[in-house]
C-alpha positions as a Markdown table, in Angstrom:
| # | Residue | x | y | z |
|---|---|---|---|---|
| 1 | Unk | 29.5 | -14.7 | -5.9 |
| 2 | Unk | 26.3 | -16.1 | -7.5 |
| 3 | Unk | 28.3 | -19.0 | -9.1 |
| 4 | Unk | 29.9 | -19.7 | -5.7 |
| 5 | Unk | 26.4 | -20.0 | -4.1 |
| 6 | Unk | 25.4 | -22.4 | -6.8 |
| 7 | Unk | 28.4 | -24.6 | -6.2 |
| 8 | Unk | 27.9 | -24.5 | -2.4 |
| 9 | Unk | 24.3 | -25.6 | -2.8 |
| 10 | Unk | 25.1 | -28.0 | -5.6 |
| 11 | Unk | 22.7 | -26.4 | -8.0 |
| 12 | Unk | 22.9 | -26.6 | -11.8 |
| 13 | Unk | 20.9 | -24.8 | -14.5 |
| 14 | Unk | 20.1 | -28.2 | -16.1 |
| 15 | Unk | 18.4 | -29.6 | -13.0 |
| 16 | Unk | 17.4 | -26.6 | -10.9 |
| 17 | Unk | 16.4 | -23.7 | -13.1 |
| 18 | Unk | 12.7 | -23.2 | -12.9 |
| 19 | Unk | 10.8 | -22.0 | -16.0 |
| 20 | Unk | 7.7 | -22.3 | -13.8 |
| 21 | Unk | 6.9 | -19.7 | -11.2 |
| 22 | Unk | 8.2 | -20.4 | -7.7 |
| 23 | Unk | 6.3 | -19.3 | -4.7 |
| 24 | Unk | 8.8 | -18.6 | -1.9 |
| 25 | Unk | 8.4 | -20.3 | 1.4 |
| 26 | Unk | 8.8 | -17.0 | 3.3 |
| 27 | Unk | 6.0 | -15.4 | 1.2 |
| 28 | Unk | 3.7 | -18.4 | 1.8 |
| 29 | Unk | 4.3 | -18.1 | 5.5 |
| 30 | Unk | 3.4 | -14.4 | 5.5 |
| 31 | Unk | 0.3 | -15.2 | 3.4 |
| 32 | Unk | -0.8 | -17.9 | 5.8 |
| 33 | Unk | -0.3 | -15.6 | 8.8 |
| 34 | Unk | 2.6 | -17.6 | 10.3 |
| 35 | Unk | 4.9 | -15.8 | 12.6 |
| 36 | Unk | 8.2 | -15.1 | 11.0 |
| 37 | Unk | 10.6 | -15.1 | 13.9 |
| 38 | Unk | 11.0 | -18.9 | 13.9 |
| 39 | Unk | 13.4 | -21.4 | 12.4 |
| 40 | Unk | 12.8 | -22.0 | 8.7 |
| 41 | Unk | 12.2 | -25.7 | 9.3 |
| 42 | Unk | 9.5 | -24.9 | 11.7 |
| 43 | Unk | 7.9 | -22.5 | 9.3 |
| 44 | Unk | 8.1 | -25.1 | 6.5 |
| 45 | Unk | 6.4 | -27.7 | 8.7 |
| 46 | Unk | 3.5 | -25.3 | 9.4 |
| 47 | Unk | 3.2 | -24.4 | 5.7 |
| 48 | Unk | 3.2 | -28.0 | 4.6 |
| 49 | Unk | 0.5 | -28.7 | 7.3 |
| 50 | Unk | -1.8 | -26.0 | 5.8 |
| 51 | Unk | -1.2 | -27.3 | 2.3 |
| 52 | Unk | -2.1 | -30.9 | 3.3 |
| 53 | Unk | 1.2 | -32.3 | 2.1 |
| 54 | Unk | 1.4 | -35.0 | 4.8 |
| 55 | Unk | -2.0 | -36.4 | 3.8 |
| 56 | Unk | -0.5 | -37.5 | 0.5 |
| 57 | Unk | 1.1 | -40.8 | -0.3 |
| 58 | Unk | 4.0 | -39.0 | -1.9 |
| 59 | Unk | 4.6 | -36.7 | 1.1 |
| 60 | Unk | 8.3 | -37.6 | 1.1 |
| 61 | Unk | 8.6 | -35.8 | -2.3 |
| 62 | Unk | 10.6 | -32.6 | -1.8 |
| 63 | Unk | 7.9 | -30.1 | -2.7 |
| 64 | Unk | 10.1 | -27.3 | -1.3 |
| 65 | Unk | 13.6 | -26.9 | -2.5 |
| 66 | Unk | 16.2 | -24.4 | -3.8 |
| 67 | Unk | 15.4 | -23.2 | -7.3 |
| 68 | Unk | 17.3 | -20.9 | -9.7 |
| 69 | Unk | 14.9 | -18.3 | -10.9 |
| 70 | Unk | 15.1 | -15.1 | -12.9 |
| 71 | Unk | 14.1 | -12.1 | -10.9 |
| 72 | Unk | 12.4 | -10.0 | -13.6 |
| 73 | Unk | 11.9 | -7.0 | -11.2 |
| 74 | Unk | 15.6 | -6.8 | -10.4 |
| 75 | Unk | 16.7 | -8.3 | -13.8 |
| 76 | Unk | 19.1 | -10.8 | -12.2 |
| 77 | Unk | 19.3 | -14.5 | -11.4 |
| 78 | Unk | 18.7 | -15.6 | -7.8 |
| 79 | Unk | 18.3 | -18.7 | -5.7 |
| 80 | Unk | 14.8 | -19.0 | -4.3 |
| 81 | Unk | 13.6 | -21.6 | -1.7 |
| 82 | Unk | 10.0 | -22.5 | -2.5 |
| 83 | Unk | 7.4 | -24.5 | -4.3 |
| 84 | Unk | 6.7 | -24.5 | -8.0 |
| 85 | Unk | 3.3 | -23.2 | -9.1 |
| 86 | Unk | 2.5 | -26.5 | -10.8 |
| 87 | Unk | 2.8 | -28.4 | -7.5 |
| 88 | Unk | 0.8 | -25.7 | -5.6 |
| 89 | Unk | -2.0 | -25.9 | -8.1 |
| 90 | Unk | -2.1 | -29.7 | -7.6 |
| 91 | Unk | -2.3 | -29.3 | -3.8 |
| 92 | Unk | -5.2 | -26.9 | -4.0 |
| 93 | Unk | -7.2 | -29.0 | -6.4 |
| 94 | Unk | -6.3 | -27.4 | -9.7 |
| 95 | Unk | -8.9 | -25.3 | -11.4 |
| 96 | Unk | -12.0 | -27.0 | -9.9 |
| 97 | Unk | -14.3 | -24.6 | -8.0 |
| 98 | Unk | -13.8 | -25.0 | -4.2 |
| 99 | Unk | -17.4 | -26.3 | -3.8 |
| 100 | Unk | -16.6 | -29.3 | -6.1 |
| 101 | Unk | -13.5 | -30.4 | -4.2 |
| 102 | Unk | -14.1 | -33.7 | -2.4 |
| 103 | Unk | -10.7 | -34.0 | -0.8 |
| 104 | Unk | -10.8 | -32.1 | 2.6 |
| 105 | Unk | -7.0 | -31.4 | 2.5 |
| 106 | Unk | -7.4 | -29.7 | -0.9 |
| 107 | Unk | -10.4 | -27.7 | 0.3 |
| 108 | Unk | -8.4 | -26.5 | 3.3 |
| 109 | Unk | -5.4 | -25.7 | 1.2 |
| 110 | Unk | -7.5 | -23.8 | -1.2 |
| 111 | Unk | -9.1 | -21.8 | 1.7 |
| 112 | Unk | -5.6 | -20.9 | 3.0 |
| 113 | Unk | -4.5 | -19.7 | -0.5 |
| 114 | Unk | -7.7 | -17.7 | -1.0 |
| 115 | Unk | -7.1 | -16.0 | 2.4 |
| 116 | Unk | -3.5 | -15.2 | 1.3 |
| 117 | Unk | -4.9 | -12.9 | -1.3 |
| 118 | Unk | -8.2 | -11.7 | 0.1 |
| 119 | Unk | -9.7 | -11.0 | 3.5 |
| 120 | Unk | -12.2 | -13.9 | 3.7 |
| 121 | Unk | -13.8 | -16.3 | 6.1 |
| 122 | Unk | -11.4 | -19.1 | 7.3 |
| 123 | Unk | -13.0 | -21.6 | 4.9 |
| 124 | Unk | -12.5 | -19.2 | 1.9 |
| 125 | Unk | -16.1 | -17.9 | 1.8 |
| 126 | Unk | -17.2 | -14.3 | 2.1 |
| 127 | Unk | -16.3 | -13.0 | 5.6 |
| 128 | Unk | -18.9 | -12.7 | 8.3 |
| 129 | Unk | -19.2 | -9.9 | 10.9 |
| 130 | Unk | -16.9 | -11.7 | 13.4 |
| 131 | Unk | -14.2 | -12.1 | 10.7 |
| 132 | Unk | -14.0 | -8.3 | 10.3 |
| 133 | Unk | -13.1 | -8.0 | 13.9 |
| 134 | Unk | -9.8 | -9.7 | 13.1 |
| 135 | Unk | -9.1 | -7.4 | 10.1 |
| 136 | Unk | -10.1 | -4.0 | 11.5 |
| 137 | Unk | -7.4 | -2.0 | 13.1 |
| 138 | Unk | -4.9 | -4.7 | 12.0 |
| 139 | Unk | -3.5 | -3.1 | 8.8 |
| 140 | Unk | -0.3 | -4.8 | 9.9 |
| 141 | Unk | -0.2 | -7.7 | 9.4 |
| 142 | Unk | -3.6 | -8.6 | 8.0 |
| 143 | Unk | -3.6 | -6.2 | 5.0 |
| 144 | Unk | 0.2 | -5.8 | 4.7 |
| 145 | Unk | 2.3 | -7.9 | 4.4 |
| 146 | Unk | -0.2 | -10.9 | 4.6 |
| 147 | Unk | -2.3 | -10.1 | 1.5 |
| 148 | Unk | 0.7 | -8.8 | -0.5 |
| 149 | Unk | 3.4 | -11.4 | 0.0 |
| 150 | Unk | 2.4 | -14.0 | -2.6 |
| 151 | Unk | 1.7 | -11.2 | -5.1 |
| 152 | Unk | 5.4 | -10.2 | -4.7 |
| 153 | Unk | 6.5 | -13.8 | -5.5 |
| 154 | Unk | 4.3 | -13.6 | -8.7 |
| 155 | Unk | 5.2 | -10.1 | -10.0 |
| 156 | Unk | 8.9 | -10.5 | -9.2 |
| 157 | Unk | 9.1 | -13.3 | -11.7 |
| 158 | Unk | 6.3 | -12.4 | -14.1 |
| 159 | Unk | 6.1 | -8.7 | -15.0 |
| 160 | Unk | 3.5 | -9.7 | -17.7 |
| 161 | Unk | 1.2 | -10.6 | -14.8 |
| 162 | Unk | 1.7 | -7.2 | -13.4 |
| 163 | Unk | 0.5 | -5.9 | -16.7 |
| 164 | Unk | -2.4 | -8.3 | -16.5 |
| 165 | Unk | -3.4 | -7.0 | -13.1 |
| 166 | Unk | -3.4 | -3.5 | -14.6 |
| 167 | Unk | -5.4 | -4.6 | -17.5 |
| 168 | Unk | -8.0 | -6.2 | -15.2 |
| 169 | Unk | -8.3 | -3.0 | -13.1 |
| 170 | Unk | -8.8 | -0.9 | -16.3 |
| 171 | Unk | -11.4 | -3.4 | -17.5 |
| 172 | Unk | -13.3 | -3.2 | -14.2 |
| 173 | Unk | -13.2 | 0.6 | -14.4 |
| 174 | Unk | -14.5 | 0.6 | -17.9 |
| 175 | Unk | -17.6 | -1.5 | -16.9 |
| 176 | Unk | -18.6 | 0.9 | -14.2 |
| 177 | Unk | -21.8 | 2.9 | -14.7 |
| 178 | Unk | -21.1 | 5.6 | -15.6 |
| 179 | Unk | -17.8 | 4.3 | -17.0 |
| 180 | Unk | -14.6 | 5.7 | -15.5 |
| 181 | Unk | -12.5 | 7.7 | -18.1 |
| 182 | Unk | -9.5 | 8.5 | -15.9 |
| 183 | Unk | -7.8 | 6.8 | -13.0 |
| 184 | Unk | -4.5 | 6.9 | -11.0 |
| 185 | Unk | -2.6 | 4.0 | -9.7 |
| 186 | Unk | -0.2 | 4.2 | -6.7 |
| 187 | Unk | 3.0 | 2.4 | -7.5 |
| 188 | Unk | 6.0 | 2.1 | -5.1 |
| 189 | Unk | 8.7 | 4.5 | -6.1 |
| 190 | Unk | 11.1 | 1.5 | -6.3 |
| 191 | Unk | 9.2 | 0.2 | -9.2 |
| 192 | Unk | 9.1 | 3.5 | -11.0 |
| 193 | Unk | 12.9 | 3.8 | -10.7 |
| 194 | Unk | 13.3 | 0.6 | -12.7 |
| 195 | Unk | 12.9 | 1.5 | -16.4 |
| 196 | Unk | 11.8 | -2.0 | -17.4 |
| 197 | Unk | 9.0 | -2.0 | -14.8 |
| 198 | Unk | 8.0 | 1.5 | -15.8 |
| 199 | Unk | 7.9 | 0.2 | -19.4 |
| 200 | Unk | 5.6 | -2.7 | -18.6 |
| 201 | Unk | 3.3 | -0.4 | -16.5 |
| 202 | Unk | 3.0 | 1.9 | -19.5 |
| 203 | Unk | 1.8 | -0.8 | -21.8 |
| 204 | Unk | -1.8 | 0.4 | -22.0 |
| 205 | Unk | -1.1 | 4.1 | -21.8 |
| 206 | Unk | -2.7 | 6.4 | -24.5 |
| 207 | Unk | 0.0 | 9.0 | -24.0 |
| 208 | Unk | 1.6 | 9.5 | -27.4 |
| 209 | Unk | 4.8 | 10.9 | -26.0 |
| 210 | Unk | 5.9 | 7.4 | -24.7 |
| 211 | Unk | 5.7 | 4.1 | -26.5 |
| 212 | Unk | 6.5 | 1.2 | -24.3 |
| 213 | Unk | 8.8 | -1.5 | -25.7 |
| 214 | Unk | 6.7 | -4.1 | -24.0 |
| 215 | Unk | 3.6 | -2.7 | -25.7 |
| 216 | Unk | 5.2 | -3.5 | -29.0 |
| 217 | Unk | 5.5 | -7.2 | -28.0 |
| 218 | Unk | 1.9 | -7.2 | -26.9 |
| 219 | Unk | 0.8 | -5.6 | -30.2 |
| 220 | Unk | 2.7 | -8.3 | -32.0 |
| 221 | Unk | 0.7 | -11.0 | -30.3 |
| 222 | Unk | 3.4 | -12.4 | -28.1 |
| 223 | Unk | 1.3 | -11.9 | -25.0 |
| 224 | Unk | -2.3 | -12.7 | -26.2 |
| 225 | Unk | -3.7 | -12.6 | -22.7 |
| 226 | Unk | -2.9 | -8.8 | -22.6 |
| 227 | Unk | -4.8 | -7.9 | -25.7 |
| 228 | Unk | -7.1 | -4.9 | -24.8 |
| 229 | Unk | -10.8 | -4.5 | -25.8 |
| 230 | Unk | -12.0 | -1.3 | -27.3 |
| 231 | Unk | -13.9 | -0.2 | -24.2 |
| 232 | Unk | -10.9 | -0.6 | -21.9 |
| 233 | Unk | -8.6 | 1.3 | -24.3 |
| 234 | Unk | -10.7 | 4.4 | -23.7 |
| 235 | Unk | -9.4 | 4.9 | -20.2 |
| 236 | Unk | -6.6 | 7.3 | -19.4 |
| 237 | Unk | -4.4 | 6.4 | -16.5 |
| 238 | Unk | -1.5 | 7.8 | -14.6 |
| 239 | Unk | 0.7 | 6.9 | -11.7 |
| 240 | Unk | 1.5 | 8.3 | -8.2 |
| 241 | Unk | 4.9 | 7.5 | -6.8 |
| 242 | Unk | 4.3 | 5.8 | -3.5 |
| 243 | Unk | 6.5 | 6.2 | -0.4 |
| 244 | Unk | 6.0 | 4.1 | 2.8 |
| 245 | Unk | 5.5 | 6.2 | 5.9 |
| 246 | Unk | 7.4 | 3.8 | 8.3 |
| 247 | Unk | 10.5 | 5.3 | 9.9 |
| 248 | Unk | 13.3 | 3.0 | 10.9 |
| 249 | Unk | 14.1 | 4.9 | 14.1 |
| 250 | Unk | 12.0 | 7.8 | 15.4 |
| 251 | Unk | 14.2 | 8.7 | 18.3 |
| 252 | Unk | 17.1 | 7.3 | 20.2 |
| 253 | Unk | 14.8 | 6.1 | 23.0 |
| 254 | Unk | 12.2 | 4.5 | 20.8 |
| 255 | Unk | 12.6 | 2.0 | 18.0 |
| 256 | Unk | 10.3 | 1.6 | 14.9 |
| 257 | Unk | 8.4 | -1.1 | 16.8 |
| 258 | Unk | 7.7 | 1.3 | 19.6 |
| 259 | Unk | 6.2 | 4.1 | 17.5 |
| 260 | Unk | 2.8 | 3.8 | 19.2 |
| 261 | Unk | 4.4 | 3.7 | 22.6 |
| 262 | Unk | 6.1 | 7.0 | 21.9 |
| 263 | Unk | 2.8 | 8.7 | 21.1 |
| 264 | Unk | 1.3 | 7.2 | 24.2 |
| 265 | Unk | 4.1 | 7.9 | 26.7 |
| 266 | Unk | 5.6 | 11.1 | 25.2 |
| 267 | Unk | 3.1 | 12.7 | 22.8 |
| 268 | Unk | 4.7 | 16.1 | 23.3 |
| 269 | Unk | 8.1 | 14.7 | 22.1 |
| 270 | Unk | 6.5 | 13.2 | 19.0 |
| 271 | Unk | 5.0 | 16.7 | 18.2 |
| 272 | Unk | 8.3 | 18.3 | 18.9 |
| 273 | Unk | 10.0 | 16.0 | 16.4 |
| 274 | Unk | 7.6 | 17.0 | 13.7 |
| 275 | Unk | 7.8 | 20.7 | 14.5 |
| 276 | Unk | 11.6 | 20.4 | 14.3 |
| 277 | Unk | 11.2 | 19.0 | 10.8 |
| 278 | Unk | 9.1 | 22.0 | 9.8 |
| 279 | Unk | 11.8 | 24.3 | 11.0 |
| 280 | Unk | 14.5 | 22.4 | 9.1 |
| 281 | Unk | 12.4 | 22.5 | 5.9 |
| 282 | Unk | 11.8 | 26.3 | 6.3 |
| 283 | Unk | 15.6 | 26.7 | 6.6 |
| 284 | Unk | 16.1 | 24.3 | 3.6 |
| 285 | Unk | 18.2 | 22.0 | 5.8 |
| 286 | Unk | 18.4 | 18.2 | 5.3 |
| 287 | Unk | 15.8 | 16.1 | 7.1 |
| 288 | Unk | 16.6 | 14.1 | 10.2 |
| 289 | Unk | 13.5 | 12.0 | 10.4 |
| 290 | Unk | 12.9 | 11.0 | 6.8 |
| 291 | Unk | 16.3 | 10.0 | 5.6 |
| 292 | Unk | 15.2 | 6.6 | 4.1 |
| 293 | Unk | 12.4 | 8.2 | 2.1 |
| 294 | Unk | 14.7 | 10.9 | 0.9 |
| 295 | Unk | 17.2 | 8.3 | -0.3 |
| 296 | Unk | 14.4 | 6.7 | -2.3 |
| 297 | Unk | 13.5 | 10.1 | -3.7 |
| 298 | Unk | 17.1 | 10.7 | -4.8 |
| 299 | Unk | 17.1 | 7.4 | -6.7 |
| 300 | Unk | 13.8 | 8.3 | -8.4 |
| 301 | Unk | 15.1 | 11.7 | -9.2 |
| 302 | Unk | 18.0 | 10.2 | -11.1 |
| 303 | Unk | 15.5 | 8.2 | -13.1 |
| 304 | Unk | 13.6 | 11.3 | -14.1 |
| 305 | Unk | 16.7 | 12.6 | -15.7 |
| 306 | Unk | 17.0 | 9.5 | -17.9 |
| 307 | Unk | 13.3 | 9.0 | -18.7 |
| 308 | Unk | 12.0 | 12.1 | -20.5 |
| 309 | Unk | 8.4 | 10.7 | -20.3 |
| 310 | Unk | 8.5 | 10.2 | -16.5 |
| 311 | Unk | 6.4 | 13.3 | -15.7 |
| 312 | Unk | 4.0 | 12.6 | -18.5 |
| 313 | Unk | 2.9 | 9.4 | -16.6 |
| 314 | Unk | 3.8 | 10.2 | -13.0 |
| 315 | Unk | 1.6 | 13.0 | -11.8 |
| 316 | Unk | 2.1 | 13.0 | -8.1 |
| 317 | Unk | 3.4 | 11.5 | -4.9 |
| 318 | Unk | 1.5 | 9.2 | -2.5 |
| 319 | Unk | 2.1 | 8.5 | 1.1 |
| 320 | Unk | 0.9 | 5.0 | 2.2 |
| 321 | Unk | 1.6 | 2.2 | 4.7 |
| 322 | Unk | 0.3 | 1.5 | 8.1 |
| 323 | Unk | -0.5 | 4.8 | 9.8 |
| 324 | Unk | -0.7 | 3.4 | 13.3 |
| 325 | Unk | 2.1 | 5.1 | 15.2 |
| 326 | Unk | 3.2 | 7.0 | 12.1 |
| 327 | Unk | 1.3 | 10.3 | 11.6 |
| 328 | Unk | 4.5 | 11.9 | 10.3 |
| 329 | Unk | 4.5 | 13.0 | 6.6 |
| 330 | Unk | 7.9 | 13.0 | 4.8 |
| 331 | Unk | 6.6 | 15.2 | 2.1 |
| 332 | Unk | 7.1 | 18.2 | 4.4 |
| 333 | Unk | 10.9 | 17.7 | 4.1 |
| 334 | Unk | 12.8 | 20.3 | 2.1 |
| 335 | Unk | 14.1 | 17.6 | -0.3 |
| 336 | Unk | 10.5 | 16.6 | -1.2 |
| 337 | Unk | 9.2 | 20.2 | -1.4 |
| 338 | Unk | 12.0 | 21.0 | -3.8 |
| 339 | Unk | 11.3 | 17.9 | -5.9 |
| 340 | Unk | 7.6 | 18.8 | -6.2 |
| 341 | Unk | 8.5 | 22.4 | -7.2 |
| 342 | Unk | 10.8 | 21.1 | -9.9 |
| 343 | Unk | 8.1 | 18.6 | -11.1 |
| 344 | Unk | 5.6 | 21.4 | -11.4 |
| 345 | Unk | 7.8 | 23.1 | -14.0 |
| 346 | Unk | 6.9 | 20.1 | -16.2 |
| 347 | Unk | 3.4 | 19.5 | -14.9 |
| 348 | Unk | 1.9 | 22.4 | -13.1 |
| 349 | Unk | -0.7 | 20.1 | -11.5 |
| 350 | Unk | 1.8 | 17.7 | -9.9 |
| 351 | Unk | 0.5 | 17.0 | -6.5 |
| 352 | Unk | 0.6 | 14.9 | -3.3 |
| 353 | Unk | -1.9 | 12.5 | -1.7 |
| 354 | Unk | -1.5 | 11.6 | 1.9 |
| 355 | Unk | -3.2 | 8.6 | 3.3 |
| 356 | Unk | -4.0 | 9.7 | 6.9 |
| 357 | Unk | -6.5 | 10.1 | 9.7 |
| 358 | Unk | -7.4 | 6.5 | 9.0 |
| 359 | Unk | -5.8 | 3.7 | 11.0 |
| 360 | Unk | -5.6 | 5.6 | 14.3 |
| 361 | Unk | -7.4 | 4.2 | 17.4 |
| 362 | Unk | -10.1 | 6.3 | 18.9 |
| 363 | Unk | -9.6 | 6.2 | 22.7 |
| 364 | Unk | -12.3 | 7.6 | 25.0 |
| 365 | Unk | -11.5 | 11.1 | 26.3 |
| 366 | Unk | -11.8 | 9.9 | 30.0 |
| 367 | Unk | -8.9 | 7.5 | 29.4 |
| 368 | Unk | -5.3 | 8.5 | 29.6 |
| 369 | Unk | -4.6 | 7.0 | 26.1 |
| 370 | Unk | -6.8 | 9.8 | 24.6 |
| 371 | Unk | -3.5 | 11.8 | 24.3 |
| 372 | Unk | -2.4 | 9.3 | 21.7 |
| 373 | Unk | -5.4 | 10.0 | 19.5 |
| 374 | Unk | -5.2 | 13.8 | 20.0 |
| 375 | Unk | -1.4 | 13.9 | 19.3 |
| 376 | Unk | -1.7 | 11.7 | 16.3 |
| 377 | Unk | -4.4 | 13.8 | 14.7 |
| 378 | Unk | -2.6 | 17.0 | 15.6 |
| 379 | Unk | 0.6 | 15.9 | 13.8 |
| 380 | Unk | -1.5 | 15.0 | 10.8 |
| 381 | Unk | -3.3 | 18.3 | 10.9 |
| 382 | Unk | -0.1 | 20.3 | 11.2 |
| 383 | Unk | 1.5 | 18.4 | 8.3 |
| 384 | Unk | -1.4 | 19.2 | 6.1 |
| 385 | Unk | -1.3 | 22.9 | 7.2 |
| 386 | Unk | 2.4 | 23.1 | 6.4 |
| 387 | Unk | 2.0 | 21.5 | 3.0 |
| 388 | Unk | -0.8 | 23.8 | 2.1 |
| 389 | Unk | 1.3 | 26.8 | 3.0 |
| 390 | Unk | 4.2 | 25.5 | 0.9 |
| 391 | Unk | 2.5 | 24.0 | -2.0 |
| 392 | Unk | -0.8 | 26.0 | -2.1 |
| 393 | Unk | -2.7 | 23.5 | -4.1 |
| 394 | Unk | -3.0 | 19.9 | -5.5 |
| 395 | Unk | -3.0 | 18.3 | -2.1 |
| 396 | Unk | -5.5 | 15.6 | -1.3 |
| 397 | Unk | -6.2 | 13.2 | 1.5 |
| 398 | Unk | -6.9 | 9.4 | 1.3 |
| 399 | Unk | -9.5 | 8.4 | 3.9 |
| 400 | Unk | -9.2 | 11.2 | 6.5 |
| 401 | Unk | -12.4 | 10.1 | 8.3 |
| 402 | Unk | -10.9 | 10.4 | 11.8 |
| 403 | Unk | -11.1 | 14.2 | 11.3 |
| 404 | Unk | -14.8 | 14.0 | 11.7 |
| 405 | Unk | -14.3 | 12.4 | 15.1 |
| 406 | Unk | -11.7 | 14.9 | 16.4 |
| 407 | Unk | -13.5 | 17.9 | 14.9 |
| 408 | Unk | -17.0 | 17.1 | 16.1 |
| 409 | Unk | -16.3 | 15.6 | 19.5 |
| 410 | Unk | -16.9 | 17.7 | 22.6 |
| 411 | Unk | -13.6 | 19.2 | 23.7 |
| 412 | Unk | -12.8 | 17.8 | 27.1 |
| 413 | Unk | -11.1 | 20.8 | 28.7 |
| 414 | Unk | -9.9 | 18.9 | 31.7 |
| 415 | Unk | -7.4 | 17.1 | 29.4 |
| 416 | Unk | -4.1 | 18.7 | 28.6 |
| 417 | Unk | -4.6 | 17.6 | 25.0 |
| 418 | Unk | -7.7 | 19.8 | 24.8 |
| 419 | Unk | -5.4 | 22.6 | 23.7 |
| 420 | Unk | -4.5 | 20.7 | 20.6 |
| 421 | Unk | -8.1 | 19.7 | 19.9 |
| 422 | Unk | -9.2 | 23.3 | 20.3 |
| 423 | Unk | -6.6 | 24.5 | 17.8 |
| 424 | Unk | -7.8 | 22.0 | 15.3 |
| 425 | Unk | -11.4 | 22.7 | 15.8 |
| 426 | Unk | -10.8 | 26.4 | 15.4 |
| 427 | Unk | -8.7 | 26.3 | 12.2 |
| 428 | Unk | -9.7 | 23.2 | 10.4 |
| 429 | Unk | -12.3 | 24.9 | 8.2 |
| 430 | Unk | -9.8 | 27.3 | 6.8 |
| 431 | Unk | -7.0 | 24.7 | 6.3 |
| 432 | Unk | -9.0 | 21.7 | 5.1 |
| 433 | Unk | -11.8 | 23.3 | 3.1 |
| 434 | Unk | -9.8 | 23.3 | -0.1 |
| 435 | Unk | -8.2 | 19.8 | 0.4 |
| 436 | Unk | -10.2 | 17.0 | -1.3 |
| 437 | Unk | -10.8 | 13.9 | 0.9 |
| 438 | Unk | -11.1 | 10.6 | -1.0 |
| 439 | Unk | -13.8 | 8.4 | 0.4 |
| 440 | Unk | -12.5 | 4.8 | 0.3 |
| 441 | Unk | -15.6 | 2.9 | 1.3 |
| 442 | Unk | -14.3 | -0.7 | 0.7 |
| 443 | Unk | -11.1 | -0.4 | 2.6 |
| 444 | Unk | -12.8 | 1.6 | 5.3 |
| 445 | Unk | -15.2 | -1.3 | 5.8 |
| 446 | Unk | -12.5 | -3.9 | 5.9 |
| 447 | Unk | -9.8 | -2.2 | 7.9 |
| 448 | Unk | -11.3 | 0.5 | 10.2 |
| 449 | Unk | -12.9 | -0.1 | 13.5 |
| 450 | Unk | -16.5 | 0.9 | 14.3 |
| 451 | Unk | -15.5 | 3.9 | 16.5 |
| 452 | Unk | -13.9 | 5.6 | 13.5 |
| 453 | Unk | -15.8 | 4.1 | 10.6 |
| 454 | Unk | -19.4 | 4.5 | 11.9 |
| 455 | Unk | -19.0 | 8.2 | 12.1 |
| 456 | Unk | -18.6 | 8.4 | 8.3 |
| 457 | Unk | -21.3 | 5.7 | 7.7 |
| 458 | Unk | -23.8 | 7.9 | 9.5 |
| 459 | Unk | -22.9 | 10.9 | 7.4 |
| 460 | Unk | -23.1 | 8.9 | 4.1 |
| 461 | Unk | -26.5 | 7.5 | 5.1 |
| 462 | Unk | -27.9 | 10.8 | 6.0 |
| 463 | Unk | -30.6 | 12.3 | 3.9 |
| 464 | Unk | -28.6 | 15.4 | 3.0 |
| 465 | Unk | -25.1 | 14.6 | 1.9 |
| 466 | Unk | -24.4 | 18.3 | 1.9 |
| 467 | Unk | -24.5 | 18.2 | 5.7 |
| 468 | Unk | -21.1 | 16.5 | 5.5 |
| 469 | Unk | -19.4 | 19.9 | 5.3 |
| 470 | Unk | -21.2 | 21.2 | 8.3 |
| 471 | Unk | -20.6 | 18.1 | 10.4 |
| 472 | Unk | -16.9 | 17.6 | 9.8 |
| 473 | Unk | -15.8 | 21.0 | 8.6 |
| 474 | Unk | -14.2 | 19.0 | 5.7 |
| 475 | Unk | -15.3 | 18.9 | 2.1 |
| 476 | Unk | -15.1 | 15.3 | 0.9 |
| 477 | Unk | -14.9 | 14.4 | -2.8 |
| 478 | Unk | -14.8 | 11.0 | -4.3 |
| 479 | Unk | -11.9 | 11.8 | -6.7 |
| 480 | Unk | -9.6 | 14.6 | -7.7 |
| 481 | Unk | -6.8 | 14.2 | -10.2 |
| 482 | Unk | -3.3 | 15.7 | -10.6 |
| 483 | Unk | -3.3 | 15.0 | -14.3 |
| 484 | Unk | -2.6 | 17.6 | -16.9 |
């Protein structure tokens, strides 16, 4: 099939195989914030405009074309339509600092590339207060996929750069005061099910039970940019297997793009769907709602049978992705609960982290949309309650700051949703007091709106940090680990 595609597109390894990295047109479009549901030629025209290609004398040169590349992540050859990194570097002014660029087209192109990786001002400088208004509450698409797309192009072809990213993160942790001695990285479960990716990610591990083959190459000097300094080598790190919370179809009447609409129009039905999943889990029946996540879990489970060191380095599960419209937690499914119980036979501290109570819009109680906020938080609350009853311990929450809003707000009894709020306010102390909440200050600042974020800011700025427990009925800790 691949050979037939090469013949159809008249590609040859001699002329069209790229040893340089190729940045895919689709990924550049995502990174530049260009709408995807357009013809490819239209998308390319907009990308070329942002890169300033038409200001050049050689604009007729085919900067974008089909290339044959090796997909290191999938370990196979593929055809990729994009631009080589060498040409992109030239278009953004090479390695010169942006302040030294005299060509306006290069400065603009550099600004667009900077913004494809980081949330910055339109001209590539640090964001101002008005810029944050375009980021906050817009996890999709501003954070993901926009700031991830080009990274995928890079890591897909260069796994050594994935190791370089890991090395850089470890170095930054080692230079903290006081220095960090242990950390956990959330990695998509798809990456952990590929043994060659797992091997690369294990390059800097101090775990003596597993020696990465890629580490041998690094130690032999074949990747000099990955050589570790003594200080960085002192950090222990582990992985959490990440699962995306998005559900392809929540119900027959609502598609995945209408998840927020479901919570707004029929919050009682959304709650019913989750309660039904609790019942199925209690009866050890297969899930209806989380079939895609369970399929991913099964693939990862097969890898655990082949990789004896899997549970030495993977110490928990992580639920991530845009929470807006998706308060549901797949870890409550019987299949996940059984996997966690089996994992705890190898590591008794194997746990779960749930990113939640984060990207949920706070709507005033006097507006009808308040039911969306209350129902969302109630589903999150019930999922944590269910997990605590099933797993007992080693559960933690990423963010969770919207709990402070729902638990401290006056309960408006004229609203039907007041029943849900009253239940949460009555039982939250018992359920949440032993669940650590991770305070993620940077992402809170970039991604969360003032209505949710300022509640936590006021607490953190208070004279007595211990008042946090009294104000929110939740104990928040900066870090808790599942490591042995």
